[in-house]
N, C-alpha and C positions, 0 to 999 in steps of 0.2 A: 223145784222137783217137777219132773214131767208127769203128766196124768197117767202114763203107763209105766212109771219107773219101778213100781213095786216088784215086778218079776225079775228085774235086772240088778246085778251086783257091781257092774262097772259103769262109769260115766261114759256118755257118748263122746267119741273122738271129735275134736274140733273140726277136722276136715269133713267127717260124716255129718256134723251139725249143719255145715254150709251146704253140703250135697243134698241133704234130706229136706231142707226147709223150703216151703212154698210161699212163705209170708212175703217175700219181696214182690210177688206178683198177685197172689190171691187176696191181698189186702183190698183189691178192687171189689171184692165181694162183701165188704164190710157191711154195707147197708142191707144187702140181701140176707146176710147171716143174722143181723139183728132182727130183721122182719120175721125170719123163720123162728128165731128164738122167742120172740114175743108171742107168736101163735102157739108154740110148744108150751111155754109157761102158762098161758091162759088155759090150754087144754089140761095140763097137770093140775091146775087149780080146780077145773071143772070136775075132774075125777077124784078130787080130794087128796092128792099126793102133796100138794102145796096148799097152805092156808091163804085166805084172802090177804092177810097182812104180808105174808111172804111174797105173794104175787105182786103186790103194790110196790114193795121195796125193790124187787128185781126189775120191774118195768120202769120204775123211776131211774134206776141206775143205768139201764140200757138207753134211756132217752139222753142221759148225760153223756154216755159214750158216743152215741150217734151225733150229738152236737159237737163233741170234741173232734170227731172224724171230719165232719163237714167244715169245721173251722180250721182244720189242719193241725190240731193239737193232740191227736191221738198218737201215742208212742208204739212203734212196732219194733219188736226185738227178735233177733234170729232164733233165740232159744224158744220162742213161742211155737215154732215150727209152721203153724198155719193160722189163718184168720180166726178159726174156731177157738183155738187155745189162747190166742191173743185177747179175744173178748172175754173169755172165761177168766184169764189172769186179771184183766181190768176190773171185772165184777168182784173177784175175790179180794182185790185190794180195797174195794169200797165196802163190801158186805161180809167178808170173812167166810165162815163155813156155809152160810146160806147159799152162796154162789155155787157151791159144789152140788147142790140139789138139782140145779137146772138141767143137768145132763141125764137125769133119770129117764129111762125108756127111750133113749136116743143114742146113736153111734155117730161118729164123724162120717161114716160111710153114707148113711141116709141124710145126714146134715149137709154134706157138701153137694150131694146130688140135688137136694132141694134148692140150695143157694144157686147152683149153676142153672137150674131150670128157671128160677126167678130172674137171673141175669139175662138169659136168652129171651124171656118174655118181654122184659123192658127194652132190650135191644131191638127186638122185632118192631115194637111200637115206634121207637125213635126212627129206625131206618125206613119204615113205611111212610112216615111223615116227610122225611127227606126225599124219598122217591116221588111222592105226590107233588112236592114243590117243583122238582125237575120236570115232571110230566106237565104240570100247570104252565111252566115257562115255555116248554116246547109247544103246547097248544096255543099260547099267546103268540108265539112266533108264526105259527101256521095261520092264525087269524089275521095277523098283520102283513105277512109276506108270502102266504101260502100259494098265491096264483102266479108267482114267478116260475118261469120254465127253465129247466136245466137238463143236461143230458143224464138219463138214467144209465147206469153202467152194469155190464157183466164182464168178468175177467179184467176189471178196471179199464175196459174199452167202451167207448160210446155205443149205446145200444138203441134206446128209444127215448123220446122226450117224455119227461115227467114233470109234475108240479113239485115245487119245493115243499109244500105242505104234505104232499104224499110221502116224500122222503122223511121228513121230520116225524110224521105220524107213525112211521114204521118203528121208530124208537119208542114212541109212547106205548105202542102195543107190547114191545119187549118189556118195558118197565111195569106195565100192567100185569103181565104174566109173573114177573118177579114178586109183586105184591101178593098175588094169588098164591104163589109158592110159599111165601112167608106166612100167610094165613094158614096154609096147610100144615106147615111145620109147627105152628103154635098149638094146633089141636093135640099133637102128640107130645109137645113139650109140657103142657099143663096137666100132667099126670103126677100126682103127689107121691113121692117116695118116703116122705117123713113118716116114721112109725114102723119102718121096715127093720130097724136096728142094724146090726152089723151085716146080717145076711139071712137070718131065719125068723125075724119078727121079734117081739118082746114078750115079757112075762106079765105085762100089765094090760088091763082092759082099756086101752087108749081109745080116744074118740077121734079117729082119723078124718071122719066126715066133717067134724067141727074145724079141724085145721085146714081142710080143703077149702071150706067156705071162707075162713079168715084170710087165706093166702090167695084166693081168687083162682084156684085150680078147677079144672073141669071134672076130673075123676080121681079116684084113689088107685094106686097100683095094686094089682091083684096077685103079685108074686114077689116076695121080699128078695129072693135070690136075684131075680131079674132086675128089680128096682134099683138095687145099689150098684149093679154092674153095668147097667144100660147107659150107653152114651150115643145111642142112635140119633137122639135129638141134636147132639153136638155135631155129629157127622152131617146130618141133614142141613143144619144151619150153615155149616162151612160150605156145603155143596151149593146152597142157594146163593150165598155171598159170592162164591166163585162165578156163578152164572151172571149175577149182577155186574161183577167186574168185567166179565167177558163182553157184556153189552156196552159198558162204558168204554171199554177198549176199542170196540168196533166203531162207536160214535167218535172216539178220539181219532181213529185212523181216517175217517171221512173228513173230519174238520182239519186235520193236519194236511191232507191232500188238497182240500179246497183252499187252504191258507197258503199253499206254495205259490211262488211266482208263476209257475207254469199254468196253474188253474186260476188263481186270484179271484175265487168266487166270494170269499169272505175276508174280513179284517177282524182279527181278534184284538180286543182292547189291550192297551199297554199295561193295564193293571193286572192282566193275567198272562203276560209275556215276559221274557227275560232277554238279555243281550249277551254279547260275547266279550270276553276280557281282552281279546286281540282285535277283532274285526268290528269297527265302530258302526258299520251299516246294518249289522245283524239284529233281527227281532225274531225270537224263536217262540213257538207255541208250547212252552214247557209245561203248562198246566195239563194240556192234552197228553204230552209225552210221558209225564209222571203218572197220570192215570193209567195209561197203557202199560207202563213199566211195572206199576204196583200190582197189576193183575197177576203177575207171576208169583209174587209172595203169597197172595190169597190162594192160588192154586196149590202152592206148597203146603200151606196150612191144612188144606183138605187132605192131601196125600199123607201128611204127618199123622193126623188122627186116625185115618184108615189103617195105617201101618201099626200104630200103637195098639189098636184094638184087635187086630187080626189073629193074634196068637194067644189071647188071654183066656185062661180057664176061669170058670165061675168060682168065687164071685168077684170081690174087689181085689185088685192088685195095685201096688204102688206105681206101676207104669202109668196108671190113669191120672196121676198127678200132672202128666204131660198133656192133659186135655184142655187146659185153660189158656196158656199163653198164645197159642195159635188162634184160638177163638177170639180172645180179646183183640189181638192184632187185626184179624179180618174185620171184626165189627168196627173198630176205630178207623180202619182204612176206608171202608165203604162210607162211613159217616163223613169223613173229611173230603173224600172225592165228591160225594153228593153235594156237600155245601159249596165247594169250589165250583163245581159244574153249574149249579143253579145260577150263581152270580156271573160266571163267565158267559153262559148262554145269553143272559140278559144284555150283555155288553157287545155282542157280535153285530157287525155291520155286514149286510149282504150287498155285494157289488153287482148290481142289476145288469149293467151293460155287458160285463164279462160273461155272466151266465148266458145272456141272450146270444152273444157272439159264438159261444161254444156250441150252440145248437145248430149253427149254420154249416158246420162241417161234420164229417163222420157218418153221413147217410142215415141219420136218425129216423128218416121217413121211409126207409126201404121196406119195412114191414107194411106200411100203409099202401105202398105200390102193390105188394103181393096181395093184400086184402082187396084192393081195387080189382085186380085181375080175377080173384075169386068171385067178386060180385058180377063178373062177366061170364060166369059159369065155367071158369077154368079150374080144374082140380088144384088144390093147394100145393101139392108137390110140384106140379108143372109151373104154377105161379111163382113158387119159390125159386125154381131154376131160371125162369125168365128174368126175374128181378135180379138174381145174382149176376147174370150176364150183362144186364143193363148197368149195374153198379160197376162191374169191371170196365166196361166201356167208358163210363164217366170218369173213373180213376185215371184211365189212360189219356183221356182228353182234358183232364183237370176242370171238370164241370160238375155241378150238382144236379140232382134229379129235377129241381125246379127250372134249371137252365137248359135242359135238353129239349130240342124242338120236337113237335109232334111227328114229323116225318121220320125222324130217327127212332122214336118210340115204336112206330108202326112197323119198322123193320123187324122188331122182336115179337110183336103181336098186332095183327090188324084190328083186334078188338079194342085197342087203346084209342080213346077219343079225347076231345078237348077237356072233358070233365075230369080227366086225370089230374089236372093242376089244382082242382078244387079240394083234393084230398091230401095234398103233399105238404101243406104248412104244418108246423108244430102245433099251433093252436087248434087246427082242425083235427089233427091226430089225437089230441087229448080229448076234444069234444066227442070224437067218434067212439071212445071207449064206452062200452055198455054194461060190462059185467060188474056185479056187486064187489066192492073192494078195489076197484080200479083207480087209475090216476085221473079220471075225468073230473072236471070242475065240480059237478054235482055230487059225485061220490066222495070226493075229498071233503067237501063241505059237510056232507051227511056223517061221514066217519068222525070228523072233528067234533061235531055235535054229540055223537054217541059217546066218544071218549070223555068229553067234558061232563056229560051227565053221569057217567060211571064214576068219574073222579069226585064229583060233588056228592053223589049218593054214598060213595065209599067213605068219604070224609065225614059225612053226617052220621053214618052208622057207627063210626068209631068214637064219636063224642059220648 
């Protein structure tokens, strides 16, 4: 008999049983549900609704159920409907009527909201660790290969010379922001809804502060109606995970381009590549492509929960059962992508000669010529125009800026002297960068140090 069967005279249709049940997926919340139930039972004992003996029996039985779940021996039945009723059934089988006392001063509405917040809490901690691993690997690559020079791109066209470490550190900064966003979501996730009842509170003088401390929450919800119907934290979590995947997708795109035969800047390990069933010569960067492709499903999960919540009146509606599958999928997607990426990045080989050759074409030093003219007291707009004309001439003559003779340069400006050649090499172009956060050797080194220190301090603070 279902917990709510008393008001009904007909059995649930078999088709409705399947349609209504969330146990096939919310069984993932088993450990969180047990954790919440333990705190609730301890609180009921504290306010003398349960005796010490009853508390001990219930807690011992929950430990057994937890062990069964971890070992894969817990039975899930469709008739349970959800993970809450599943655990209550298991308890009832072990303890009889005593198990029925556990739900005093609690509704499945505040129970599932608590479970889900605990799930997000633990997911944030796991994902932060995975992101920190990826950041650490990127920093190591910068420390090892960071002074390699390659073309920096705009519009996927060669623009200016930059250091490889400068490019890699850009992604470290992205993942740093992701961790900061996760920390921000965590603050609003750790608001305890347990004790809110179905929607209006309970008729018992429960100790919600006690449960808050037991479960590691930061505060107690201040409005029961909002507490049981709030899924903002799920939306925020999905949003942050979508941004994380966007960053992985952009990194994937860079690596895919660099891995092409046209660029050939990197070689991705065979361990993270696949081949073609028809073309024996093919080696495809499928780890990157899958990460790029899976970004779409994470975006879809965000749109799904936004759509579910947009038209719901207060408080709880069964539509909100759709809040979990997308969240679970996004969390698991980000976790596996992060794990794969960390190992794949460790295996990448940088093709130094090809990177260097790529800087010899595309007039990466054109901006340096313009800045040289500015140093001769020519207004930047005029310097820009002169440089453009010089570049056009070089293209027509199939010559680079370093190969142009001084006499030709002086046809465009008599202020150009022999020292122009001193500023046109890519190495000098990088050294000449002065601004904070630039691609100069000193700035990239300093930025790498700052990022490493942030990572170390952030990891230490989380212990």
